[in-house]
TIBARO-834774 format. One line per field, with one value per residue (C-alpha): residue in three letters; z, y, x. Coordinates in steps of 0.001 Angstrom, whole numbers, plus 500000, padded with zeros to 6 digits. Each point is the difference from the previous one (the first is absolute). Layout:
N
resn = ALA:... $
c3 = Z:... $
c2 = Y:... $
c1 = X:... $
***
This chain:
480
resn = MET:ALA:ASP:LYS:THR:GLY:LYS:ASN:SER:ASP:SER:SER:SER:SER:GLN:PRO:GLN:SER:VAL:LEU:PRO:SER:THR:SER:THR:PRO:PHE:PRO:ARG:PRO:SER:LEU:ALA:GLU:TYR:GLU:ASN:ASN:ILE:LEU:HIS:TYR:ILE:ASN:SER:LYS:VAL:ASP:LEU:ASP:THR:THR:ARG:ARG:LYS:LYS:PRO:VAL:LEU:LEU:LEU:GLU:SER:ALA:CYS:LYS:GLU:SER:CYS:CYS:ILE:PHE:ARG:VAL:PRO:GLN:SER:PHE:ALA:GLU:MET:ASN:PRO:GLU:ALA:TYR:LYS:PRO:LYS:VAL:VAL:SER:ILE:GLY:PRO:TYR:HIS:TYR:GLY:GLY:LYS:HIS:LEU:GLU:MET:ILE:GLN:GLN:HIS:LYS:LEU:ARG:PHE:LEU:HIS:LEU:PHE:LEU:ASP:LYS:ALA:ARG:LYS:ASN:GLY:VAL:ASP:LYS:ASN:VAL:LEU:PHE:LYS:ALA:VAL:ILE:HIS:LEU:GLU:GLU:GLU:ILE:ARG:ILE:SER:TYR:SER:GLU:GLN:LEU:CYS:GLU:THR:SER:GLU:GLU:LEU:VAL:TYR:MET:MET:ILE:LEU:ASP:GLY:CYS:PHE:ILE:LEU:MET:LEU:LEU:LEU:ILE:VAL:SER:ARG:ASN:ILE:GLU:LEU:ASP:GLU:SER:ASP:ASP:PRO:ILE:PHE:THR:ILE:PRO:TRP:ILE:LEU:PRO:SER:ILE:GLU:SER:ASP:LEU:LEU:LEU:LEU:GLU:ASN:GLN:VAL:PRO:PHE:PHE:VAL:LEU:GLN:THR:LEU:PHE:VAL:GLU:SER:LYS:ILE:GLY:LEU:ALA:GLY:ASP:LEU:ASN:ARG:MET:ALA:PHE:SER:PHE:PHE:ASN:LEU:SER:MET:ASP:LYS:PRO:GLU:ARG:TYR:TRP:VAL:LYS:HIS:ARG:ASN:PHE:LYS:ALA:THR:HIS:LEU:LEU:ASP:LEU:MET:ARG:MET:SER:PHE:VAL:PRO:ASN:MET:GLY:SER:THR:SER:MET:ASP:GLU:ASP:GLU:ASP:PHE:GLN:LEU:ILE:LYS:GLY:GLU:SER:GLY:LYS:LYS:SER:SER:LEU:ASP:TYR:THR:LEU:ILE:LEU:SER:PRO:THR:ARG:LEU:SER:LEU:GLN:GLY:ILE:ASP:ILE:ARG:LEU:ARG:SER:ASP:ALA:ASP:SER:MET:ILE:ASP:ILE:ARG:LEU:LYS:LYS:ASN:LYS:LEU:GLN:ILE:PRO:LEU:LEU:ARG:LEU:ASP:ALA:PHE:ILE:SER:SER:VAL:LEU:LEU:ASN:CYS:VAL:ALA:PHE:GLU:GLN:PHE:TYR:THR:LYS:SER:MET:ASN:ASP:ILE:THR:SER:TYR:VAL:VAL:PHE:MET:GLY:CYS:LEU:LEU:ASN:GLY:GLU:GLU:ASP:ALA:THR:LEU:LEU:SER:ASP:ASP:ASN:ARG:ILE:ILE:GLU:ASN:TYR:PHE:GLY:SER:GLU:ILE:GLU:VAL:SER:GLN:PHE:PHE:LYS:THR:ILE:CYS:LYS:ASP:VAL:VAL:PHE:ASP:ILE:ARG:ARG:SER:TYR:LEU:ARG:ASN:VAL:PHE:ALA:GLU:VAL:ASN:GLU:LYS:THR:SER:LYS:TRP:TYR:SER:GLU:TYR:ARG:VAL:TYR:LEU:HIS:SER:PRO:TRP:LYS:VAL:LEU:SER:ILE:SER:ILE:SER:LEU:ILE:SER:SER:LEU:LEU:GLN:THR:ILE:SER:ALA:ILE:PHE:PHE:TYR:LEU:SER:ASP:ILE:ASN:ILE:ARG:GLN:ASN:GLN $
c3 = 310073:498214:499002:499552:496986:502152:497538:501423:499231:499848:497143:497290:500722:498838:496466:497177:500432:498070:496829:500047:499255:502788:499608:501994:497274:501104:496558:501315:499925:497356:501101:499587:497081:498198:500539:498589:496922:499062:500148:498023:497299:499497:499702:497515:498054:499365:499553:497281:497149:497429:501664:500343:496285:498656:501902:499027:496886:500867:499385:499634:498576:501323:496062:499942:500799:496968:496637:498306:502037:498324:500351:503534:501804:501001:503934:501215:502348:496507:498039:502733:498336:496612:500637:496133:498619:499836:498777:496508:498764:496935:499576:502446:499300:501637:503371:502499:498588:498263:500052:501115:498822:498783:497536:498286:496941:498552:501562:497963:496585:500970:498747:496572:500081:500791:496901:497816:501522:499381:496458:499166:501358:498170:496899:500793:500324:503850:501884:502867:502185:499428:501472:503141:500630:499940:502739:502056:500377:501540:502730:502718:498891:499673:503231:501626:498220:502396:503403:501538:499903:496934:500803:496280:498893:497425:497499:501006:500086:496730:498158:501772:498790:496351:500009:501208:498277:496699:500610:500564:497078:497569:501422:499297:496504:499110:501133:498463:496559:500057:499655:497713:501567:499291:503141:498900:501029:503391:502973:501811:497410:499039:503156:501123:503639:500096:498362:502176:503156:498820:499504:503738:501277:498234:502080:503450:502313:500889:496748:498236:498598:499946:496442:499355:499464:497437:498416:499944:498253:497579:499076:499775:497798:497516:499011:501008:500938:503706:499648:498687:503088:501888:496793:499726:503973:499313:496919:502066:503232:497651:499380:503524:499962:496526:499632:496704:498704:500889:503643:499769:497729:502790:502539:497520:501558:503670:502062:502146:502604:498627:498361:502923:500189:496230:500248:503167:498395:497007:502475:500943:498126:498914:502754:502635:502121:500623:502669:503125:502540:503396:501209:496917:500764:498015:499638:500111:500384:500131:503942:502192:499695:497367:502191:501391:500985:498598:503555:499060:497048:500350:497003:497831:500720:498172:496631:501636:502555:497520:497822:502901:500804:496433:498126:497062:498702:496375:497368:498765:496587:498300:502433:498638:503468:502362:503100:498561:502382:499804:501988:497568:501936:501997:497524:501002:496820:500080:497049:499069:502108:498527:502950:499484:501273:498210:500940:503683:500111:498442:502375:503002:498884:498898:503433:501606:497852:500914:503913:499998:497174:501183:496774:499001:500228:501387:496930:499947:503833:499724:497485:502060:503004:498224:498395:503412:501307:497335:500188:503387:499960:497609:499292:498855:497638:498430:499726:498078:497723:499180:500090:498996:498189:501302:500926:497732:502069:499044:503346:502091:501878:501166:503339:498941:498014:503139:502080:497779:500488:503454:500039:497940:502002:503274:501873:497125:500845:498210:499924:498530:499637:497359:498358:496312:501334:502778:498644:499042:503586:501463:497735:500377:503647:499832:497835:502209:502968:498864:501495:496690:500157:503043:498009:497183:502582:500352:496487:499293:502482:499102:503303:501163:497035:501054:503481:498845:497727:502640:502258:497392:499139:503775:500618:497013:501121:503417:498504:497725:503102:502226:497086:499653:503419:500345:496869:501434:503633:498157:497724:503338:501869:496771:499973:503552 $
c2 = 375343:497064:500015:497006:498651:499621:502715:502926:503044:502264:498144:501677:503272:498418:499683:502604:501389:503315:497541:497176:501103:499302:497571:498859:497288:496192:499779:499323:503143:500122:499951:503050:498658:499102:503474:501568:497508:500619:503618:500006:497527:502434:503030:498255:499101:503593:501324:497442:502102:497212:497583:502430:501284:496316:499796:503127:502425:503156:502930:502555:498980:501550:500500:502193:503144:499538:501333:496642:499598:502068:497894:500287:498926:502988:499615:500010:503267:501694:498886:500459:502744:498478:496469:498925:502647:497451:496845:498893:499744:497620:498730:498984:500825:498349:497881:502338:499390:496979:497579:502548:498547:503212:500026:496682:501181:502051:497318:497558:502040:500363:496755:500922:503343:497749:497833:503277:501368:496829:499512:503368:499313:496427:502216:502153:496447:500202:496519:500374:498462:502833:502257:497683:499632:503800:500255:497266:501732:503094:498270:501156:503602:499378:498815:503115:502350:499399:500799:497149:496240:498282:496611:498769:497433:500575:498298:502024:503325:499658:498713:503028:502716:498484:499581:503541:501458:498869:500868:503610:500291:498539:502735:502744:498475:499791:503616:501473:498288:498384:496534:499883:498158:499637:501737:499533:496383:500659:500711:501834:502690:499917:500202:503616:499688:497605:501716:502757:498075:498054:503345:501132:496752:500050:503043:498839:499620:496626:498756:500404:497871:501371:501979:498179:496795:501816:501293:496613:498113:503076:500051:496355:499228:502218:501434:503677:502046:500660:503752:499213:498806:503248:501440:497215:500538:503453:499197:497368:502404:502867:498481:501372:502927:501650:501748:501462:497914:502532:499659:496359:500547:501647:496817:497125:499678:499638:497195:498905:497291:498873:501147:502372:501409:500743:501853:501921:501193:501101:502369:501862:503401:500673:502080:497658:498022:500446:497745:502316:499344:499687:502394:502406:503499:500746:503733:499680:503977:502829:499998:499410:496231:497999:496802:499144:497112:499121:500970:503791:500316:499963:498656:502403:501369:499193:501791:502163:500984:500647:501976:502423:500076:501085:496621:499253:496296:499823:496732:499383:499081:499542:497247:496316:498751:500365:500278:502696:502947:503311:503541:502952:503214:499777:497375:496491:498027:496338:497526:498693:496659:497570:498319:496283:496599:499060:503082:499885:496564:500580:502814:497778:497557:502475:501314:496462:499106:503476:499164:496665:499788:501656:501176:502092:503706:501206:501917:498465:500177:503918:500416:498261:501878:503385:499329:498714:503504:501692:497587:500584:499639:499818:504108:499334:497294:501811:503036:498111:497839:502864:503406:499052:496590:498264:496936:498367:497941:496490:498589:501172:502785:502807:498962:496364:501949:501757:496915:497836:502392:500219:496240:499248:502719:498273:498656:500561:500719:503225:501557:503499:500300:497031:501552:501518:502531:501042:503416:500437:499310:502343:502954:499521:500189:503148:501879:499407:500903:503715:502874:500725:496911:501303:502904:497817:498192:503396:500797:496591:501280:502640:500552:500519:502232:502430:499735:501154:502478:501537:500044:501771:502499:500797:500394:502430:501985:500432:501275:502214:501584:500011:502187:502323:500745:500660:502530:501524:500707:501423:502110:500964:501172:501935:501894:501133 $
c1 = 498557:498326:496192:497733:501793:503220:501753:501840:497475:503181:501661:497885:501967:503157:498310:500394:496450:500589:500620:497835:496162:497734:497060:496850:499375:500289:502757:503394:502520:502707:503367:501927:501937:496955:498311:502956:500205:496164:500450:503265:498352:497001:502246:502431:496901:499192:503321:500689:498916:500976:497481:497287:500091:499710:496925:498288:500927:501665:497459:502757:503458:503295:500561:496893:502127:502206:499658:499153:496775:497509:496497:498200:497234:497901:499447:496409:500970:500754:497208:497614:497920:500149:500053:499245:501944:503016:498328:499527:496364:500399:503619:502675:503536:502706:500053:498051:496565:500323:497217:497185:496635:498995:503126:499331:498179:503237:502155:498512:501075:503732:500848:498387:502197:503108:499401:499452:503367:501814:499066:501028:503438:500028:499383:503151:502190:499749:499263:497690:502648:502519:497392:499078:503839:500613:497252:501206:503412:498055:498384:502317:499760:496056:499825:501891:497875:496887:499715:498881:501358:498178:498602:500122:502463:502774:497549:497022:501437:501976:496680:498150:502317:499940:496268:499447:503052:498600:496396:500988:502210:497501:497575:502528:500981:496336:498802:503007:499554:503420:497994:496953:497083:496341:498967:496389:500032:501606:498060:502405:500365:496091:498244:500354:500593:502637:503055:499793:499553:503509:501625:499401:500855:503071:500998:499519:502942:499015:499413:503548:502666:503455:500608:503255:497692:497956:503261:501797:496920:499719:503342:500555:496992:501388:496677:500883:503126:500820:498827:496753:498758:499359:498542:497481:498866:499445:497815:498228:499208:499407:496237:499313:502356:499472:503297:501389:503158:502340:499436:501021:503267:502105:499335:500710:503516:498832:501751:496928:499817:496332:497029:498746:503455:500187:496548:500857:503460:497773:498189:503036:500904:503196:501086:498938:501837:503717:501819:500898:502969:498466:502837:499695:498714:497301:498696:496326:499464:501978:501143:502896:500172:498658:500341:496626:498117:496561:498180:501236:497221:496566:497768:498322:496388:496679:499173:497404:502528:502913:497729:499365:503870:501032:500485:497891:499911:499830:499976:503170:499150:503425:501412:500606:499543:497288:502114:502240:498925:501415:499852:500653:499578:496771:498539:499960:499841:498729:499633:496628:499174:497245:499171:498230:500271:503174:502246:498655:501162:503435:500443:499281:502347:502808:499835:500090:503381:501633:499148:501599:502664:503035:501817:496769:499639:496629:498722:496551:499569:501041:497340:497181:500967:499960:496531:499007:500835:497595:497461:499130:496057:497365:500161:503605:499182:497276:502136:502727:497583:497449:501759:503487:499411:503303:498083:497708:498034:499098:500447:497141:498519:502171:499846:501297:502848:501010:499549:502291:502981:499459:499847:503109:501871:499238:503041:502546:503533:500685:503549:499488:503822:499977:497053:499979:497339:502094:500661:496367:499017:502811:499134:496228:500168:502651:497341:497207:501773:500831:498626:497929:497835:498413:498695:499008:497445:498532:499598:498078:497166:497547:499248:503401:500793:497121:501413:503352:498536:497872:503093:501976:497391:499305:503788:500258:496925:501311:503551:498076:498031:503111:501514:497046:499868:503694:499701:497021:501830:502754:497862:498016:503369:501329:496798:500114 $
***
């Protein structure tokens, strides 16, 4: 049947209506071939990764999971609780924060430090182009050290590494007295707040250059020996840590990925991390099987509850590392923690590094999780600060200390099987689950002690009374 236009109204039934989109607009309907080609073109533009990546930098490279990648941008979701903890305050190092307006003051001094470094190298017979070429040959290795695609050109990136690397090396050389400089005329060393701020900024995860860049510049300049670099770094950061010389001697041969990693490794006690095979049975406590998942172990109790259940917390004064926690008999021994702005920043960034670097153990994460269990509230922070002197608090109030550890532990991935504290967790949980712990709870409450005493006396009197009546009854029967 034809309509008013003279076309057969049934002819539309022969069209592929399940494929072509319906439209009520006056625009002409595309043909089936055009419709398919449009969709194919759109899909292919999305699938073509090379084209997409040329348009927009990749935020997480495929190489980010490899050992070579060690410098990461902290995602917003991870930094949500401490948004400023991972951002430099006075100096940018590397590409992630380059060009920040609030960082211009120290940026202006970098070129001066570069000239000082090149002058020292020249006096050792080293031409500046020898240093520059050495870094040029590292470009590819430098790029894969960062987790995201760098937009800098080869020229820009190499210059940045030379400028920042020489700035860091000059700081280390001057503070460690390997190079004599009249510091009284240098604002970086005379204005009190600047150098401590630079120290903190040099230990931010997003604010690093690869350690091999520093090592290359240092060795090629002939200013010092390769083994001196760790020692100089420790001298520099010891301005804020105040550790004895013997503490640093044992760490001089560490091979770190960058300065933050070097300091992280210095915290790890000798009995610390050991690599563990995923399939290896590991005996945590005596039992039928040593192979357990991390879900099988509950985290420890707060100090108040531990004390009620027979575990006493004591200061461990003979420990070199602040994270070298031990459990001996029923005494939980914890080294002194001087908590201030510097250490809190280092802990935050070390945890971030351990969360992202695939080849790192979780030593600092283990420590902060453990302390987070102990510092469950203001009362616990006060107990560890005042009664046990385990925490020297230069950070804030007791509630702020407790909140800091709660915040730093939030949303971290923690595998207790890989923790150097796995045995401490297991042994504390085992001891607090024993039957005598229930009686310990009663012994710490005077009213419960009184209640138990009255019950015992009452039971004893009843027993004596029963014996007395029994003997009296026998005596009466004998007299009859």
